[in-house]
N, C-alpha and C positions, 0 to 999 in steps of 0.2 A: 516425494520427488528432490525435495531440498536435499535430505539427509545424503541420498541414496546419488545426486549429482555433486555433492561437495563444491557446490558454485556458492557464494553469497549471495544475498539479495542486496542492490540499491535502491536508494533514492531516486523515486519517481519511473521504477520500472513498473510496468505491465504484466503479470503473469494470465492468459488465460487458462480456463479451468477444461476439463474435459467435460464433454457434452451431458456425460452421465451424470455429473456431479451439478452442473448448472440446472441441471431438472430439478433436482432435490432442492438445492438453495435458493434458487429464482437471481442469482446475481452472475455475472458472464466472467468478470476477471476477479483479478485482485491487485491492489495498488499498493507500492511500498513507500513508505515515509519514514518524517523522525516521528518520536514521539511526543508529541507538541502539549499533552496534559502534564509531563513530569517536568523537574526540573531539568536542566541542561546537565548534570551530574548523571544523571540516570541514562541519557545516549549511549556513553561508553563506561564498558567496564575494563578497565585497566590488569584488573587481577589477574588477567588469562594471558596466554601467550600463544597468538598475537592476541591484540585487545579484542573484544566483544562488541560490536555496536548494535545495540538495540534498533529493531527495524518495526515498524508500527504496518499490519497488515490492515488494509480496508477493503472492503467488498465495493466492488462497483459493478455499472451495468454497460451494456454495450457502446451506449452513446457516450460515456463519461471513458472507457477507454479508447473509443476513436478521437472524443476529442484531445486527450494527452497526446494518441500517436500523431496525429496532426498538429498541434498545437503547443505541445509540451508541456513537461510535468510544472515548469515554476509557472507557468499560463492558470493549469488547473488550479494549481494553490491557493493563489492569488483570488479567485473567485468562489475557492471554498470559504477562504478568512471572511469574505467581502458579504456573502451570502449565510453566513455564520450559520453553518449546514449541522446538524445533527447527524453524525457520522455514524452515530448507533441505529439508525433509523433505516431498515433495509428497504425499508418502500419509498423511499424516497424519488 
């Protein structure tokens, strides 16, 4: 979808997944964030033109997607930091 559209992903963006994918993976959307587990130098590759910004894609459920849309991505990321969420636990 992203390759076909040629549109970049942005920090805080929520992308709803198609129903057939949701049934297989058991989450409803993906959330775009900066790659927090890596050094700041990893976030952008300046060797390309234009520079390539690395986007971390996190699986989220319907409640998380609704929260982001209603309250903003910055509040969602604050909660993730405070709660020490395991980003790789799909059953959270």
